[in-house]
Phi, psi and omega in degrees: 000319180294327180294322178294322179295320179297313181295319180297317179298316180295319180294319179297313179294323177296321178296318177299318179297318179294317180300312182293323179293318178297320178300313181296319178295318177297321178297319178299322179291316182287338183301319182279343186259340184261155174285164186297314182292324177291322179295318178297319178295320178297319178297316181295316181294316181291325178295317178295324178296312179293326176293321176297318177299319180296318180295318177298319178296320177300315181296316179297316180296322180291317183288321182265355180055051178247114185291326184294324177291323176297320178295320176295326175297319177297321179296316179291327175297315178298323179291324177294324175294319177302318180293318179298327182280358180303324183287332189250324186297320178301327177291320180291319181279355182056051177220181179263170185294324181295323176294318177299318180291324176295320175299321177298318178298314180299318180294314181298311182295315181293322178299312183289329175295315179295320181295315179297318179296319179296314179297317180298313181293321178295317180291325175295318179298316178296321178296318179292325176295321180290332179279339183285138178252019179296323180299325179286326182285312181266119180271153183268034179277130179287146178271126181267126178249144176282141179280142179253141178276140179280329183260102183281339180295327180294321181289322181291328180289334182282000000 
């Protein structure tokens, strides 16, 4: 059962990575073909769309108390901020928009690879802990030691 949960989690995160990467690639293609005012409108609409997705994820995570959906909401919120900064960051970084978008692809892909690896190792560790019977063998009873007096002369006088 735990193995199915691991695979499901990895597939969901992989799907998010693919969706965000495809969006960035489509934006790179449309960047050269659209006029500036149409491109700005496209940036605003897509940013609001990703922000809406993030808000819906926050609400679902809050109502169902599922932390992973909340974390995905934070990721989509960060991506909507990334999209909003498309107009300004290339000027600040003194580069073009395609370089900024390529950096975005690298960041998204590397983040999700690290996240999937982290989730996999944590779930494997939990699975191995549940299979281990060391907790049953070793009891958590503290060992009581008698205190020793440092001054032996006091004891001898009594």
